[in-house]
N, C-alpha and C positions, 0 to 999 in steps of 0.2 A: 197513767194520765193520758187521755187522748184529746187531740184538738181537731175539730172539723168545722168546715163551713161550705155547705153545698158540695159541689163535685171537686173542689180544690181544698183539701185539708190545710188549715193554717193560713190560707190566702184571704185575710181580712184585716181591716184596721179601723178602729173607732174614728168617727168624725162628728162634727157638730156644725149646725147652721144656726146663726142667730141674727136677728135684726131688731132695731130699736128706733122708735120715733119719739120726739120730745118737743113740747111747745111751752112757752112761758109768756104770761101776760102781766103787765104792771098796772094794777088798778089805781094805785095812788102811791105817793112817796112812802106811805106807811104799810102798803100791802102789795105783795106780788104772789102769783100762783103758778106752779109748774105742773104740767101733766106729762106723764111718761108711760110708754107701753113697750114691753119687752117680750120677745118670743124666742125660744131656744128649742131646737129639735136635735137630738143626738141619735146616731145610728151606728151600726156595727159594734155595739157595746158587747164586751165579752161577758157572757153569762155562764153559770155553772149548773149542770144538771146531773142527777144520778140516773144512769141508764145501764142497760145490759149490752155490752159490746163483746162480740166473739165468745158468747156463753159465759162471760165474766161480768160481775158488777164493776162499774168504773165511774169515776167522776169525769164528765165530758165537758170540755170548753167549746162554746159555739159563739160565732160572731154575729148572731142575728138579734141581739138585744137592742132596745131603743128606749128613749125617754123624751118627755115633753114638759116644758115649763112655760107658763104664761103669767105675766105680771102687769097689773095696772096700778100706777102710783100717782097720787095727788098730794102735792106738798105746798103748803102756804107759809110764807115768811111775813111776820108782822113786826112792826117797829112802832109801838104805841107812843113812846116819847123818850127823848134823850137817848141813852145808850141801851135801853131795854130792847131785847130781841126775843121773839117767840116763834118757834118752828112747830108746825103741825103736819103730820104725815099719815096718810091712810094708804094701805097696800092691799089690793085684792089679787090673790094669786092661786095658781093651780099647778100641781106637780104630779105627773103620772110616769110610770116606767116599769121595767122588768125588775122584780125583786131580787133575783139571784145574780146581781152584779158581782163579778168575780172579785172586785176590790174588797167586798165584805169579808171574804174568806182568806185574805192574805194575812199570814201570821202563823203562830205556833199552835195549830189545831191538830192534835193527834188523830181525832176522828170527828170532823165537823158534821153538824146536822144540816143536811141539804134537803129542803122541802121542794116539791115540784114548783117550777118557776111559774109566776103569774104576772100579768100586766095589770097593774092597779095603782091606786094612790101610793105615793112614796111616804116613808116615815116622816119626812120634813114638810109635808103638805100643810100649809097654813092659809086657809081661805081669806081670813080677815086679820089685819094687824094695824093697830093705831099706836102712834108714837108722838109724844109731845115733849119738847124740851126748850129751854130758854136761858137767858142771862139777865139778871136784875141787879142794879147797883144798890148797895146798902150803906148805912152810915159808917163813918170811920174808914172810908175807902175800901170797903169789903164788897164782895160780889156773891150772889146766890145763883146756883145753877140747878134747877129742879129737872127731873126726868120722870115721865109717866109712860108706862107701856101696858098695852092690853092686846091680847091676841087669842084667837081660837086655840083650843087645846090640841096638842099633837096627837097623831093617830098611833095605835098600837095593834098588835096581832095576837088574838087569843089562840092558844094551842092546847092540845089534849096531853095526856100523860106520855104519849109516844112522840111528842113534839110536832104533831101534824097540825096544820092550820084548821081552825074551827070557824066556819063561815068565810067571808071574804076578808082577808087580812088588810089592815090599815084603811078600812072603809069608814064612812062618817058615823057608823054605829059604834065604833070603838075609838073614842077620843078621851083624852085627859080633860079635866075641868079647865075652864078658861084661865088664862094666865093674866095676872094683874100685879104690877109693881109700881110703887111710888117712891122714888129716891130723891135725895137732895144733897148738894155739896156747897158749903160756904167756904170762901177762901179770902185771904188777905195777903197782899204783897208788901214786903218790907224791904226797902232799898238799903243795901249794904254800902255800895259805892257806885261809881259811874258805870261799872261793868257788870256787877252782880246784884241780884235781888233774891230774896227768899220768899217762897209762897207757902204759907201755912194753911192747911185745909182740914175741915171737919165734914165727914160724910155719914149719911144715914141711909141704909138700904132697907127696902120693903117696910116703909114706915107704918103702913096699915096692917101689917102682919097677915096679909092675905095668904091663904093656903095655896101654894103653887107646887103641885105634886112633882116629885122627881122620878117616881117609878110606880108600877102597878103589878098586882098579882094577876098575871095573864094566863096561868094554867087553869083550865076549867075543872081539873080534878082537885084543886086546892080549896080547902074550906074558906079561905079568904079571897077567892076569885073575885075580881072586880074592885078590890079595895085599893085605893091610891095611898101611897106612902111617901115619906120624905118631904121635907120642906125647909127652906131657909128662913129662920126667925129674923126679926129686925136686928140689924147690926150697925153699931156705931164705930167708926174708925177715924184716926187722924194721921196725917202725913205731911211732909213738906218737900218742896222741889227747889232746886237751885236754877235760877233763870240767868242767862247771860247772852 
């Protein structure tokens, strides 16, 4: 294993520069909106490459990697009446960086597959994400807390039989289907004494049974190439908490 960075081998350290600006406006006692912008630039990121060093194949660490993240968030808080609360959030973001971040290869890999490094979209790039949640009182001193989430599908990287990238990895051409989930949780607090209460809850996940893929056949030599697989079916669960 060799480590190099310019003329001074090993003389590098990752760093990050970030700034954020936020403003909030109250339109009425029942509505306020917050606008937030975040920018983060990282440099000196340790990346791994397969190179020929001194006539031998070697995995070489370099400190010339970088990444960029930009995020614009708009959040609205509504209070229609009483103790009802509704939160609406939209996030527009972009994530680019070097793919061969060394942290990806930390672990027990006897012979890791190291593709040529590229600066492109990162696997977690989500251009659009919408989230809505709230709290609504119900009869018999119960409360309903629904959550709805929608976002652009994650990116993936097609590879051939030799594990080489096919096309530009993690580009907009290669994305999972859109993610959508509608969940809800109903709860009721039962007071035991002056100090303790019990909260009984019933939760339902993915009520619409929307297909949210967990993986994809990304090998172009596979007959099932491009087929998305895995999905969490609707799930009902109950639990209770002790409040004190």
